[in-house]
N, C-alpha and C positions, 0 to 999 in steps of 0.2 A: 224527728226528721221526716218530712213527707217525701213521697216519690218525686214530686216536683223539685224539691231541694236536692234530692239525691241525683236526679237527672242533670240538674244544673252543675253540680259538682263533677260528675262523671264527664260531662261534655266539656268541662274546662281543663281537663287533664291533657297534657301534650301526648302526641301519638307515640312517643318513646315508651310510654307505660302500657301500651296495648297488649303486650305479651306477659305482663305481670299476672301472677295468680291472685285471685281474690280469696281472702280468708276472713274468719271472724276471730278476733283476739280479745280476750278478757284478761286484764291485769289483775293479779291475785295478791301478791305480797311484795314488800320491799325489804331488802337486807342491805344496809349501808348504801353503797352507790349502785346497787343492782335492783332491777324490778323484774319479777317473774310473771310469766303470762301463759295462759292456755290458748292454743290456737288450733282451729279446725278449718279445713277447706270449705269454701262455699260451693256446694255441688249443684244446687237448684234454687229457684225462687218460686214461692207459692203466693198468689194473691188471694187473700181471705177477704172476700167482699162483705160477708156478714159483719166482720169486726173491723173492716176498713183498714187493713194492714197488709203490707208486703213482707213476707217472711223469707229471709235467707236460710237455707237448710244445708246441713252437712249430709253426707251420703246415707248414714243410718236413719236419720230423721226422714229423708226423702223416701227411702224404701218402706219405712213404717207407715208413712202417710199414704203412699200408693196402695199398699196392702189393705189399709183401713178403708180407704175410699172406694176401692174396687170390690171389696168383699160383700158389701151390702149397700144398696142405694139409700139415699135420704138420711145419711148419718150426719149428726151435728158435731162440729169440731169446737171444743171449748179450749180456751187458753187463759193463762194467768200472766199478768205483767209482774215482773220481779222489781220491786221497789228497792232503791238503794239509798 
């Protein structure tokens, strides 16, 4: 999904959703008629221009990112995509 697609989706939502919290949810396993998920709050968004991605971050990731980027200038951020 591109930021353009994401913006179009967000802008299409009715105002009644404005106070809903934004989370990241990953479905993990199914058991009968139940599906389990891991969910974390979206705390911040980082735009990684080098890799051309927008990254939703939970609080621990955000704090680690800020610590890393403010401790020394000119650090390179490497990331791996998880293929499923």
